[in-house]
C-alpha positions in Angstrom: 125.7 104.8 187.8 128.3 102.6 186.1 130.4 103.6 183.1 132.0 101.2 180.6 134.1 101.3 177.5 135.0 98.3 175.3 137.8 98.1 172.6 139.1 95.4 170.3 143.0 95.3 170.5 143.4 92.2 168.3 145.1 93.8 165.4 147.5 95.9 167.5 148.5 92.9 169.7 149.0 90.5 166.7 151.2 93.1 165.0 153.3 94.3 168.0 152.9 91.3 170.3 152.1 93.5 173.3 149.7 96.4 174.2 150.1 99.0 176.9 147.1 100.8 178.2 146.5 103.9 180.4 143.8 102.8 182.9 143.6 106.2 184.7 140.1 106.7 186.1 138.9 103.1 185.6 138.2 100.6 188.4 138.4 97.4 186.5 139.4 96.0 183.1 138.0 92.7 181.9 140.3 91.1 179.3 138.7 88.7 176.9 140.9 86.4 174.8 139.5 84.1 172.2 141.0 81.1 170.4 143.1 80.4 168.5 145.9 81.6 170.7 149.6 81.1 170.2 152.1 81.7 173.1 151.0 83.3 176.4 150.2 86.8 177.6 152.1 88.2 180.6 150.1 90.6 182.8 152.2 93.5 183.9 151.6 96.9 185.5 153.5 100.1 186.3 153.0 103.7 187.6 156.1 104.9 185.7 154.8 106.9 182.8 158.3 107.4 181.3 157.9 111.1 181.9 160.9 113.4 181.3 160.6 116.5 183.6 160.0 119.6 181.6 159.7 117.6 178.3 156.8 115.2 178.5 154.2 113.9 181.0 154.7 110.4 179.7 152.0 108.0 178.4 151.2 104.3 177.9 153.7 104.1 175.0 156.6 105.5 177.0 155.7 103.7 180.3 158.5 101.6 181.7 159.5 99.5 184.7 156.7 97.1 184.5 156.2 94.4 187.2 154.2 91.3 187.2 150.5 91.8 188.0 147.5 89.5 188.7 144.2 89.1 187.0 141.4 86.8 188.1 140.3 84.0 185.7 136.5 84.7 185.7 135.7 81.0 185.1 137.8 79.5 187.9 138.3 82.4 190.3 142.0 81.8 190.2 144.6 84.6 190.3 147.0 84.4 187.3 150.1 86.3 186.2 149.9 84.8 182.7 147.0 84.1 180.3 147.5 80.7 178.7 144.2 80.2 177.0 140.9 81.7 175.9 138.6 83.2 178.5 137.7 86.2 180.6 140.2 87.7 183.1 139.3 90.5 185.5 142.1 93.0 186.4 141.3 95.3 189.3 143.1 98.5 188.5 145.9 99.1 191.0 148.4 100.8 188.8 148.1 103.5 186.1 149.4 101.4 183.2 148.5 97.8 182.2 150.6 95.8 179.7 149.8 92.5 178.1 153.0 91.2 176.7 153.2 88.2 174.4 155.6 85.5 175.4 157.6 85.1 173.3 157.3 88.6 171.8 157.6 87.4 168.2 155.6 86.0 165.3 153.5 83.0 166.4 152.4 84.8 169.5 148.8 85.8 168.6 145.2 85.8 169.7 141.9 85.1 167.8 140.5 88.2 169.5 141.6 90.5 172.4 138.9 92.7 173.7 139.2 94.8 176.8 136.2 96.3 178.7 137.1 99.1 181.1 134.5 99.8 183.8 134.0 102.3 186.6 131.4 102.2 189.4 130.5 105.8 190.4 
């Protein structure tokens, strides 16, 4: 049996110019970006939750020490570290947190829509 969950992150991304997600328990995340799109999206991942021992377990908001990660452009089958245009990109979950960071992280970096579909094959 497969499980899935879809969420629209457009408003959050266009306001903050990045999103960080906790993908614990998911196998894949499919990122859909629609036009118009300004700037690029860097694909980053980390396992560092930003936890402070005895204070907090950490979370996606506190996560830190992100490194470049790859997603597959579904149309071309090419591995990419940056999303330059509209399309579907498949990220195989290999770290707890995924971050899509606008480059540059300022006004003008935006997307028409940003929808992420998390899936798990059980």
